[in-house]
C-alpha positions in Angstrom: 26.5 -24.0 -4.3 26.9 -22.0 -7.5 23.8 -20.8 -9.2 23.1 -19.7 -12.7 20.0 -18.2 -14.3 19.0 -18.7 -18.0 16.0 -17.5 -20.0 14.4 -19.9 -22.5 11.8 -19.3 -25.2 9.3 -22.1 -24.9 6.9 -23.2 -27.7 3.5 -24.9 -27.1 2.1 -23.0 -24.1 -1.5 -21.9 -24.5 -2.7 -21.1 -20.9 -1.6 -20.6 -17.3 -2.0 -24.4 -16.7 0.8 -25.0 -19.2 3.2 -22.7 -17.4 2.3 -24.2 -14.1 2.9 -27.7 -15.5 6.4 -26.8 -16.6 7.2 -25.0 -13.3 5.9 -28.0 -11.2 7.9 -30.6 -13.2 11.1 -28.6 -13.2 11.0 -27.5 -9.6 11.1 -31.2 -8.4 14.2 -31.9 -10.6 17.4 -32.2 -8.6 19.5 -29.2 -9.3 16.7 -26.8 -10.2 16.6 -24.0 -7.6 13.6 -22.1 -9.0 11.4 -21.9 -12.2 9.3 -19.0 -13.4 7.3 -19.5 -16.6 4.9 -17.1 -18.3 2.6 -18.6 -21.0 1.7 -15.1 -22.3 5.3 -14.1 -23.2 6.4 -17.7 -24.0 9.4 -17.3 -21.8 10.8 -19.3 -18.9 13.4 -18.3 -16.3 15.3 -21.1 -14.6 17.8 -20.9 -11.7 19.9 -24.1 -11.4 23.0 -25.4 -9.5 25.9 -25.6 -12.0 27.4 -28.3 -9.9 24.5 -30.6 -10.8 23.2 -29.4 -14.1 24.2 -27.6 -17.3 22.3 -25.3 -19.6 21.6 -28.3 -21.9 20.3 -30.3 -19.0 17.7 -27.6 -18.2 16.7 -27.4 -21.9 16.3 -31.2 -22.1 14.2 -31.1 -18.9 11.8 -28.6 -20.4 11.6 -30.5 -23.7 10.6 -33.6 -21.7 7.6 -32.0 -20.2 4.4 -32.6 -22.2 4.4 -31.2 -25.8 6.5 -28.2 -25.0 9.9 -27.4 -26.6 12.6 -24.9 -26.3 12.9 -22.9 -29.5 15.7 -20.6 -28.5 18.2 -20.7 -25.7 19.0 -17.2 -24.3 22.5 -18.1 -23.2 23.4 -14.9 -21.5 23.4 -15.1 -17.7 21.0 -12.9 -15.6 23.2 -13.5 -12.7 25.8 -15.9 -11.4 26.1 -16.0 -7.6 27.3 -18.1 -4.7 26.6 -18.2 -1.1 28.0 -15.4 1.0 30.2 -17.8 2.8 31.9 -18.6 -0.5 33.0 -15.0 -1.1 36.7 -14.0 -0.5 35.4 -11.1 1.7 32.5 -11.7 4.2 31.1 -8.3 3.5 30.5 -8.7 -0.2 27.1 -9.4 -1.6 25.2 -9.5 -4.9 22.5 -7.2 -3.4 22.1 -4.9 -0.5 18.6 -3.9 0.6 18.4 -0.9 2.9 15.2 -1.1 4.9 13.0 -3.7 6.4 9.4 -3.2 5.3 7.2 -4.6 2.6 9.4 -3.5 -0.3 12.6 -4.8 1.4 11.1 -8.2 2.1 9.6 -8.5 -1.3 13.0 -7.7 -2.8 14.7 -10.3 -0.5 12.2 -13.0 -1.4 12.7 -12.3 -5.1 16.5 -12.3 -4.6 16.4 -15.6 -2.8 14.4 -17.2 -5.6 17.1 -16.5 -8.1 20.0 -17.4 -5.8 21.4 -13.9 -5.0 23.4 -13.3 -1.8 21.6 -10.5 -0.1 22.2 -8.3 2.9 19.1 -6.5 4.4 20.1 -3.6 6.7 17.3 -2.1 8.8 16.9 0.4 11.6 14.1 2.5 13.1 11.0 0.4 13.0 11.3 -3.3 13.6 11.6 -5.7 10.6 8.2 -5.6 8.8 8.2 -1.9 8.6 5.2 0.5 8.9 2.4 -1.7 7.7 2.5 -4.5 10.1 4.1 -2.7 13.1 2.4 0.8 13.2 0.3 1.1 10.1 -2.2 -1.1 8.2 -2.5 -4.0 10.7 -2.9 -2.1 14.0 -5.1 0.6 12.5 -7.5 -1.8 10.7 -7.7 -3.9 13.9 -8.7 -0.9 15.9 -11.1 0.2 13.2 -12.9 -3.2 13.3 -13.0 -3.1 17.1 -14.5 0.4 17.0 -17.1 -0.7 14.4 -18.2 -3.5 16.7 -18.7 -1.0 19.5 -20.5 1.4 17.2 -23.0 -1.2 16.0 -23.6 -2.2 19.6 -25.0 1.2 20.2 -26.5 2.2 16.8 -29.1 0.4 14.7 -30.5 1.1 11.2 -33.7 -0.7 12.1 -36.4 0.7 14.2 -37.3 -2.7 15.6 -33.9 -3.3 16.9 -32.8 -1.3 19.9 -29.1 -1.8 21.0 -28.4 -1.9 24.7 -24.9 -0.5 24.6 -21.4 -1.9 25.0 -18.8 -2.3 27.6 -15.4 -1.3 26.2 -12.2 -2.7 27.8 -9.8 -0.3 26.1 -6.6 -1.8 27.6 -7.6 -5.3 26.4 -8.3 -4.0 22.9 -4.8 -2.5 22.7 -3.2 -5.7 24.2 -5.0 -7.8 21.6 -3.8 -5.4 18.9 -0.3 -5.8 20.1 -0.6 -9.6 20.0 -1.9 -9.6 16.4 0.9 -7.3 15.3 3.5 -9.5 16.9 2.0 -12.7 15.4 1.8 -11.2 11.9 5.2 -9.7 12.1 6.6 -13.1 13.0 4.5 -15.2 10.6 4.4 -13.0 7.6 7.9 -11.5 7.7 10.5 -13.3 9.9 9.2 -16.8 9.4 9.0 -16.3 5.6 12.7 -15.7 5.3 13.9 -17.9 8.3 15.2 -20.7 6.0 16.7 -18.4 3.3 20.3 -19.6 2.7 21.5 -16.5 0.9 20.0 -13.8 3.1 21.8 -11.9 5.9 19.7 -9.6 8.1 21.4 -6.9 10.0 20.1 -4.2 12.4 21.9 -1.0 12.0 21.8 2.4 10.2 23.2 2.4 6.7 24.9 5.3 5.0 26.4 5.5 1.5 30.1 5.6 1.0 29.8 5.3 -2.7 27.4 3.7 -5.2 28.4 0.2 -4.2 29.4 0.6 -0.6 27.5 1.3 2.6 28.7 2.0 6.1 26.6 0.6 9.0 26.5 2.3 12.3 29.7 4.1 11.5 31.7 0.8 11.8 31.6 -1.8 9.1 31.4 -1.4 5.4 29.5 -3.7 3.0 29.6 -3.8 -0.8 27.3 -5.1 -3.4 26.8 -5.2 -7.2 23.4 -3.6 -6.8 21.7 -1.7 -4.0 17.9 -1.2 -3.4 16.8 1.7 -1.1 13.6 0.8 0.7 13.7 2.9 3.8 10.0 3.9 3.8 8.6 7.1 5.3 7.7 8.6 8.6 5.3 11.2 9.9 6.1 14.7 8.7 6.3 16.9 11.9 5.4 20.5 11.0 7.7 23.3 12.2 5.3 25.0 14.7 6.4 26.9 17.7 6.3 24.8 20.9 5.1 21.5 19.2 8.2 19.6 20.1 7.8 20.6 23.8 4.2 19.4 24.4 4.7 15.6 24.0 2.8 15.0 20.9 2.0 11.5 19.6 1.9 9.9 16.1 0.3 6.7 15.0 3.6 5.0 16.0 3.2 5.9 19.7 -0.6 6.3 19.8 -1.4 2.7 18.9 0.6 1.3 21.8 -1.1 3.6 24.5 -3.0 1.1 26.7 -4.6 3.8 28.9 -7.7 5.2 27.2 -7.0 8.8 26.3 -9.3 11.5 27.8 -9.5 13.2 24.4 -7.5 13.7 21.2 -6.8 16.7 19.0 -5.7 15.4 15.6 -3.6 17.6 13.5 -4.4 16.8 9.9 -7.5 15.4 8.1 -5.8 13.1 5.5 -6.6 9.4 5.5 -4.4 8.6 8.5 -6.0 11.3 10.7 -9.5 10.4 9.6 -9.1 6.7 10.3 -7.7 7.4 13.7 -10.5 9.9 14.4 -13.3 7.5 13.6 -11.7 4.5 15.4 -10.9 6.3 18.7 -14.2 8.3 18.7 -16.2 5.0 18.5 -14.1 3.6 21.3 -15.3 6.4 23.5 -12.6 9.0 23.1 -13.6 12.7 22.5 -12.0 13.6 19.2 -11.3 17.0 17.5 -9.6 17.5 14.1 -7.8 20.6 13.1 -7.3 20.9 9.3 -5.6 23.8 7.6 -7.4 23.2 4.3 -11.2 23.7 3.7 -12.3 20.1 4.2 -11.2 16.6 5.2 -9.5 14.4 2.6 -8.8 17.3 0.3 -7.5 15.1 -2.4 -11.0 13.9 -3.2 -13.9 15.8 -4.7 -16.4 17.7 -2.6 -19.3 15.2 -3.1 -17.2 12.5 -1.4 -16.0 14.5 1.4 -19.4 16.0 2.1 -20.8 12.5 2.8 -17.9 11.6 5.0 -17.9 14.9 6.9 -21.6 14.6 7.6 -21.1 11.2 9.1 -18.2 12.2 11.3 -20.1 15.2 12.6 -23.1 13.1 13.3 -21.0 10.8 15.5 -19.7 13.8 17.5 -16.3 14.4 15.9 -15.5 18.1 15.9 -13.9 19.2 12.6 -12.2 22.6 12.3 -11.5 23.3 8.6 -9.3 26.3 7.6 -7.8 26.4 11.0 -4.0 26.7 11.3 -2.1 25.9 14.5 0.6 28.5 15.0 1.8 27.8 18.6 1.6 25.1 21.3 2.2 25.4 25.0 1.6 23.5 28.2 -0.6 24.6 31.0 -0.2 22.0 33.7 -1.6 18.7 32.2 -3.4 20.6 29.4 -2.0 21.7 26.0 -3.0 25.1 24.7 -3.2 25.3 20.9 -3.0 28.8 19.4 -4.8 28.8 16.1 -5.4 31.2 13.2 -9.1 31.0 12.3 -10.7 31.1 8.9 -11.5 34.8 9.3 -7.9 35.7 10.2 -8.5 36.1 13.9 -6.8 33.9 16.5 -8.2 31.6 19.2 -7.0 29.2 21.8 -8.0 25.6 22.0 -7.5 23.6 25.2 -6.7 19.9 24.8 -6.8 17.9 28.0 -5.7 14.7 26.4 -3.2 14.2 23.6 -2.0 15.9 20.5 -1.8 13.6 17.5 0.3 14.7 14.5 -1.1 13.2 11.3 0.1 15.9 8.8 1.3 13.6 6.1 4.6 11.7 5.7 8.1 12.4 4.6 10.6 9.9 3.0 13.4 8.5 5.1 16.3 9.9 3.0 17.9 12.6 5.1 20.4 10.4 7.0 21.5 8.0 4.2 24.4 10.3 3.1 22.9 10.4 -0.4 25.1 13.4 -1.1 28.0 10.9 -1.5 26.4 9.3 -4.6 24.5 12.3 -6.1 21.1 10.5 -6.1 18.3 12.5 -7.6 15.4 13.4 -5.3 12.1 15.2 -5.7 11.4 18.6 -4.1 9.9 16.8 -1.1 12.8 14.5 -0.7 11.5 11.3 -2.3 13.9 9.2 -4.4 13.1 9.8 -8.1 12.5 6.5 -9.9 11.1 5.6 -13.3 8.5 2.8 -13.9 11.3 0.3 -13.7 12.3 1.4 -10.2 15.6 2.8 -11.6 17.3 5.8 -10.2 19.7 8.1 -12.0 22.5 5.8 -10.8 22.6 2.6 -12.9 23.2 0.1 -10.0 20.9 1.7 -7.4 17.2 1.1 -7.3 14.5 2.3 -4.9 11.1 1.0 -3.9 8.2 1.7 -1.5 7.3 4.9 0.4 10.7 6.4 0.0 10.1 6.9 -3.7 7.8 9.2 -5.7 5.3 6.4 -6.3 1.9 5.7 -4.6 2.5 4.9 -0.9 0.8 1.6 -0.3 2.1 -1.6 1.1 1.0 -3.6 -1.9 2.6 -1.2 -4.3 5.8 -1.3 -2.2 5.8 -5.1 -2.5 5.4 -5.0 -6.3 8.2 -2.4 -6.6 10.6 -4.4 -4.4 10.4 -7.5 -6.6 10.4 -5.4 -9.8 13.6 -3.7 -8.6 15.4 -7.0 -8.1 14.2 -8.4 -11.4 15.4 -5.3 -13.3 18.7 -5.1 -11.4 19.7 -8.7 -12.3 17.7 -9.6 -15.4 18.1 -8.9 -19.1 14.3 -8.5 -19.4 13.0 -5.3 -17.7 9.6 -5.1 -16.0 7.6 -1.9 -15.5 5.0 -1.0 -12.8 1.8 0.5 -14.2 -0.4 2.5 -11.8 -3.1 3.5 -14.3 -5.7 1.3 -12.7 -4.3 1.3 -9.1 -7.1 0.5 -6.5 -7.0 2.2 -3.1 -9.2 2.4 0.0 -9.7 4.7 3.0 -11.1 2.7 5.9 -13.4 5.3 7.3 -17.1 4.4 7.6 -18.4 4.7 5.0 -15.3 3.6 3.2 -13.9 5.6 0.3 -12.3 3.7 -2.6 -11.0 4.6 -6.0 -9.3 3.4 -9.1 -8.1 5.2 -12.2 -9.0 8.9 -12.7 -11.7 11.0 -11.2 -13.5 13.7 -13.2 -11.0 16.4 -12.2 -8.0 14.3 -13.3 -9.8 13.4 -16.6 -10.5 17.0 -17.4 -6.9 18.0 -16.7 -5.7 15.2 -19.0 -7.9 16.5 -21.8 -9.8 13.2 -22.1 -13.4 13.4 -23.4 -15.4 11.9 -20.4 -18.8 11.5 -18.9 -19.7 10.8 -15.3 -22.4 8.5 -13.9 -23.2 8.9 -10.2 -25.5 6.5 -8.5 -26.7 7.3 -4.9 -27.0 4.2 -2.8 -30.7 4.9 -2.2 -31.1 3.3 -5.7 -29.2 0.1 -4.8 -31.5 -2.7 -3.5 -28.8 -4.0 -1.2 -28.4 -0.7 0.6 -32.2 -0.3 0.9 -32.6 -3.8 2.4 -29.8 -3.0 4.9 -31.4 0.4 5.6 -28.0 2.0 5.1 -27.9 4.2 2.0 -25.0 6.4 2.9 -22.8 7.2 -0.2 -22.7 6.6 -3.9 -20.9 4.9 -6.8 -19.4 7.1 -9.4 -18.1 5.9 -12.8 -16.1 7.9 -15.3 -16.0 6.7 -18.9 -14.2 7.9 -22.1 -17.0 9.0 -24.3 -15.1 8.2 -27.5 -14.3 4.5 -26.5 -17.0 3.9 -23.8 -14.1 2.4 -21.7 -14.1 2.9 -18.0 -11.2 5.2 -17.0 -12.0 5.8 -13.4 -14.3 5.0 -10.4 -15.0 6.4 -7.0 -17.0 4.7 -4.3 -18.1 5.9 -0.9 -20.2 3.3 0.8 -20.3 0.9 3.8 -17.7 -1.7 2.9 -17.3 0.1 -0.4 -13.7 -1.0 -0.6 -14.9 -4.5 -1.6 -16.1 -3.1 -4.9 -13.0 -1.4 -6.1 -10.9 -4.4 -7.3 -13.6 -5.3 -9.9 -13.6 -1.7 -11.1 -9.8 -1.6 -11.2 -9.7 -4.7 -13.3 -12.3 -3.2 -15.7 -10.0 -0.2 -16.2 -6.9 -2.3 -16.6 -8.4 -4.6 -19.3 -10.3 -1.9 -21.2 -13.8 -3.0 -20.2 -16.5 -0.8 -21.6 -19.4 0.6 -19.7 -21.7 -1.4 -22.0 -19.9 -4.6 -20.8 -20.4 -3.6 -17.2 -24.1 -2.9 -17.8 -24.7 -6.1 -19.6 -22.9 -8.5 -17.2 -24.6 -10.6 -14.5 -24.6 -9.4 -10.9 -26.1 -11.3 -8.0 -29.2 -9.5 -6.8 -29.0 -7.8 -3.4 -25.3 -7.4 -3.5 -23.6 -4.0 -3.3 -21.8 -5.0 -6.5 -25.1 -4.7 -8.3 -24.6 -1.0 -7.9 -21.9 -1.1 -10.5 -24.3 -2.5 -13.0 -26.9 0.2 -12.1 -24.3 3.0 -12.3 -23.3 1.7 -15.7 -26.9 1.6 -16.9 -27.5 5.2 -15.7 -25.1 6.6 -18.3 -28.1 6.2 -20.7 -31.2 5.6 -18.5 -32.9 7.1 -15.5 -32.3 4.6 -12.7 -35.5 5.6 -10.9 -37.5 4.2 -13.8 -35.8 0.8 -13.7 -37.3 -2.2 -11.9 -35.4 -4.6 -9.6 -32.9 -6.8 -11.4 -32.7 -4.1 -14.1 -31.1 -4.8 -17.4 
């Protein structure tokens, strides 16, 4: 099979239903491999089998759908590929993807949709990468299990007295492993199982030149374009004795079926905090050592004050401004030598495990990047622009290995964008201006756009509205008023430019606020929209109203 891709300008489309109509009709036509149509741009991209159809056949097929017509044929090919088996050399591909996580799979899916022969080379974590194997999926599963245990022993209502809970820790971990295995199979391996143009290879890839990789020091493979999507791993600090005491990271901790006696977590970023709350609620004594002045230092004090108070109330020990300087074993115990905030030193004894959660580092050190002169940031991330392009024209990068926000959903977007831009005449960009994110502590912390510190640094005229949950009817009815909703607006345009939420299930609010930022919604629009009464989302309306009114003087269902 020989595939060709053409772009067509299509007249007559007015809505997403039009583009869907064309895609549906074309995709059932014999010889059409894939159709992608965008009514907003008026363009359609069509991959077809040249053994069955010609350019004109595709144009005629579009013209025969409804009242649509091709007004200009963009004759230039985006790509012209064949199956790997049709190549003169078995190790030649259109695309090589190095890595096996979200960015890599997204790239492979996009590549298959436009008929590219693709080689995916992966080592380290199993296919599926960090998120499904050792990150998002296992951590959120354990967090939900821990919340169940917590609510079985704590009540916000005086009339309800919990009687406790029996925790089978080993079963929880076994169930977690089962969910990870299921999702890894269903959402990754099964998705690509019937791909005709994808070859998946386990092995360590190193660059020979900008079009050639060497795998496991044995076989070489070449491609027109290469995408690096090797992800990131825990950054292990260079502290005396740490490598000798048997520390754990999230990779090894989440598979530990025996309940730990206790944990000392090094680092109070989002990974360390999520681990701390989950394991503490599952009955493990938890301590956090943080070398800065507070947990989640990237956020403003008002947010971290709420979170820190909650964690301390649950019995988690937090040691801010402590710096570990030496580790050593004393029998089964680990002695942590720390420098205290006042400059003195002390010794902390950990009877259980040391957990390293001191940030991540990109997986770039063993790719032989020196052979291709690829530009990196000071911290070793691959430097890319908004099109996922590197300084080398045929090499792209995506996901946690780059200098972009490190989330599974951003990695997926970047992977598909990289493929599109590597093989298409039309270039796409990734815009993170309104990017939503969530930290799954309890209460959850969520954000989109700028906070007030970032707005001030950018020189944007801004104003902040902060609404404590004690003013939100839903929170009052639930008798859980921990946290607040904070909106940041541009005072010249009244447009929302940022939001921060700390609230029980506060992450469920942030997508609406992200969309408001993306599409230039004003605070006036937010304040005047309808919100169901007794939902947490109503707090957005109230927070918008309080830019100009005192919320304490508003009645229920305020307007």
